[in-house]
N, C-alpha and C positions, 0 to 999 in steps of 0.2 A: 645561591647556585640554582637557578630555575632549571629544571629538567629540560633539556634540548634547546635550552637558550643559549645563543652565540651572539652577543651585542656586537654589532658592526660586522658581523660575518653573514653567513648564508641563513636567509630565513627558513625556519623550519617549525615543526611541532614543538611547542613549548608549554611549560606550566608557569602561569604569571606570578609575580610575587606579591601581588595585592588584587583584591576583589575589584570588579568594575573596570576591566580592560576591554572595552568593546571591540578592538581590532584583533583580540587574540583568537586564534582558531579554536581555543578551548574556552571561549568566553561563556557559552551555554554551561559547560561542564562546571566552571567556576560558580556560576549563578546556582546550579543545582546543588552543588556542595555546600554553599553558604546556606541556602535554605534547609538543608538538613542537619544544620547545626555544626558546621565545620567552620574554623577560622582559617583563613589563607595567611601564611606568614613567610617571610624571606628566611633564607638560610641554607646552608649547604646540607642537604638532607638525602638520606638513602632512597633508592628505588627498589621498593620490595613489594610483595604481593599479598601473601596469604592472611595477614594478621592486621591489615591496614585499619579495621574498625576498632580493634583494640587499641592501637596506638594512637589514633587520631580523634576519636569521638570526644567533644568537650564534656568534661564532667567525669570522664571515665576514671576509675580508680586503679586502672592497670599500671600507671607509673606515678601513682600518688597524686594524680591531677596536674602533674607538671608540664605535660605535653599539650601545647595548645596551638600546634600548627598542624597542617596536613601533609602527610607524605606526598611527595610529588606525583606518584602514580603507583600502578601496580605492575610488577614485573611477574610474568608467568614463565618459569624456567622449566625445562625438561626434567632435570634431575630431581628437583622436589616434586614435580607433578607425578612422574611415574613412580617414584618411591612411595609417596604418601598414598596415591590412589590405587596402584596395582601391585605394590610390594616387589618391585623389581628394580635393578640398578640401571643407570643411564649408559647403556651400552648398545643402544639401537634396537632393543627388543619391541619397542612400541613405535608406531608410525602416525600419520596424520589422523587416522580414524579414532585410535584410542586417545591420542592427546587432545585432538579437537573437542572431544566429548568433555575432558576436563577443563579445557579453555572455555567452553560455552557456559559451564557452571559458574566458574570464577567470575567471568565478565557479567553474568546475569546479577551478581552480588554486589556490584559497584558501577557508580556513575563517573568514577574517576579514570583518567587516561590509562590505557593498558598497553605495555610493551610485551609482545609475545616472542618467545624463542621458537624459531621456525626451523631449527635443526638444519639439515643440508637442503631442505625444500622436499625431501623424501623422493628424490629421483632426479630425472632429467628436467629440461626446461619446461615440458608439459606439466610435470608435477610441481615445479616451483610456481607456475602460473596458477595452478588448481589451489596451492597452499596459500598464496596472496590473497587470491579471490575469497577463499574460505574463511581466512582470519579476518579479512577486512569486513566481510559480511557479519561476522560475529561481534564486531565492533572494536577491533584493534586500532589503536592510535599509532602504534609503531611496531615493527617486525624486524628481527635480524635473522639472516640466514648465513651459514658458515660454509667454509671451503673443505671440510673433512671428507675423507673417503668412507662411503657406507660399508658396513654398519658403523655410524659415528659412535662415540663415546663422550663422556664428560671431558671438558677441555683440560682439566688437570689430572686426568688419569694417564697412565703409560700406555703405549701400544697404539696410538692413533697415527693417522698418515693424512696428507692432504692431496686433493685432485690438482691438475695442472691449473696454473693461474688463468689460462685462457679460457678453460671450461668453466671456472667460476665466473669469468667476465660474462659469458654467455648466460649464465643463470641470474646474474644481476640485471642485465638487459631485460630479461624475460619478466623479472620481478617488478622492475620499474614500469614496464609496459602494461603490467596486469592491474596496476592500481586504478581504482574508480575515482579517488579523490587525491588531488595534489597534497593534501595535508597528510596523507598517510606517510609516516616517517620510515624510511628504508635504510637499515643499518647493515653494513657488510662486516662479518666477523672473519678473520683469519687465525687458524691454528697453526700456521707455518713457524712461529717461534720455536716450538718444541722440536719440530722436524728439521728445518732448515736453517735455523738461527734468526735473529732480530732483524738483520739487513733484509733478508728475504721477505720477512713479515711486513716491513715497511714498505718495500717495493710492491708488494700485492695490495697493500692499503692504497697507494696512489693508483694503481690500475683499477681497483674496485670503485674508487671515487669517480674516476674518468668514464666508468661504465654506467654510472647513474645512481651510486649509493648517495645518501645524504649524510650519513655518519659512519664512523669507523670503530671497530671493536678488535683490538690486538689481543688476543687471549693469552693468558698465563705469563705475563712478563715475570722475570725472577729476581729482580732487584729494584731499589729505589732509583738507581742511576738509569735503568732501562724505563721505568716509569717517567722519569724526567725526559728521556730522549722521545719517547712516544708522545708525551704531551705536547712538546714543542714541533712535532713533525707535521701535524695536519692542522689545517685552518677550518676545521668543521668540528661539531660535537662528537666527543668521544666517550666511550664506556670503559670503566675499569671493573674487573671482577675479583675482589680480594676474597677469595673463598676460604673458610674455615678448613685447615689442614691441607690447603693447597700450596702452589707455588709463589704467589704473589703476595709481596709483603702487606701486611694489614695496617693501613693508614687511617687517620682521621678524615672525615669529610672535608674539613678545611684544608687539610694537607694535599688531598687529592685534587680539590679545587685549585689550589695554587699551583699545582703541577699541569694543569690545563685539562683536567677531566670534568665532563658535564654531568656524568652520572656514575654512581656506584652501585653495583649489583650486589647486595648481600644476600645471596640466594639461599643460604643454607643455615644461617643463624637461627632462625624461629623453628625450622624443621628439626634441626639437631636437638635443640633444647626440648621440643615436644616429644621427639622420640624417647630422650632419656627420662622425661617426666612420665611417659606412659609405662616405660618399663619399670621405673621406680615403684609406682603405685601398684602395678600388676603384682610385682613380688612382694609388696607389703599385704596386698589382699590374699595372695597365696600363703602367707605366713600366718594368716588369721589374726594378726595383731590389729590392722586397721590404723596404725599409728599416723599415716599420712592423709587420712580422710579430710581433714580440715585445712590441708595445705593448698588445695585447688581453689578456683574461682568458685564463688558462691552462686546459688541458683539464680538469684535476682540479677546479679551482674552478667550472667551468662545469657539470660533473657534479653538484656539490653544489646549484647554484642550481636546477637542473631536477629535483632529487629522485632522482637516480639510485640511490642506496643503498637507497631505499624500495622500488623496483621490483626490484632485484637481491635483496632479502631475500624478496619475494613468491616469486620464481623458486625460491630456495633452500628455502622452507618448502613449496611446494606442487606444483611442477613434477615431472612423472614422471621417475623415474631410469631410465636405461638400463641 
């Protein structure tokens, strides 16, 4: 299930299933990834961002050396970014300035395609235009914007509302017009399922596609039957967000692909596990027992994850000798 690939359907941004596809919009990225020691492989795979180096580097001991394909790309979601960077919940407390700073840092750490959560666009059509231009300049391969009322919140939280569909249509038109490259993939997300029901969410999806969106993201469906219906409804790439502790059933990548989804955002798994691990080791340190000291990644493996050898080689090649 190549990310954003839709054989026989609308052409769009996608991640090839084999190296050496010169016609791919991401051909240069494939070559770069291959040069860096990544192996490109087929398969239904999650689209997730923060720990791609750990998961995909050949020879990594992270998963016993069993992983030998590259994750389709990096997803930078607001929930994980504002929680891990600023220690705040995803309820609209941070906007473009704060979030784009995190996006910049993550994008600079990868040459793989990046899907960025653009929230509501942070305002009206002017703000949407500014958001699209800003994230594209930072290196986004794809961006989604949503139809929530500001201040927005995580799509699986209670208390959210949506703007009128026609207002979102104007935002999508502005976003589509703001793109500098036709290869920037624009996804429209609707949170209407929780507020007005699935029928309204699907109706909005059709309107948003007509307005210029390339893909659709129906947020927080509540059953497998709803996932089936959504997957059959649209002839474009679609995203599913099976959030830990959320409303959407957690299915395998194969199952989601069979239902018609091209991308699964597993946006909290690594963050939740990391938060629990940090809490556990801090409590262990506080106890004075240090029983968990050897449970973490060792020093040499961590150096590999952060690319220490690359920077050491720069020093060796260019640093002045005393």
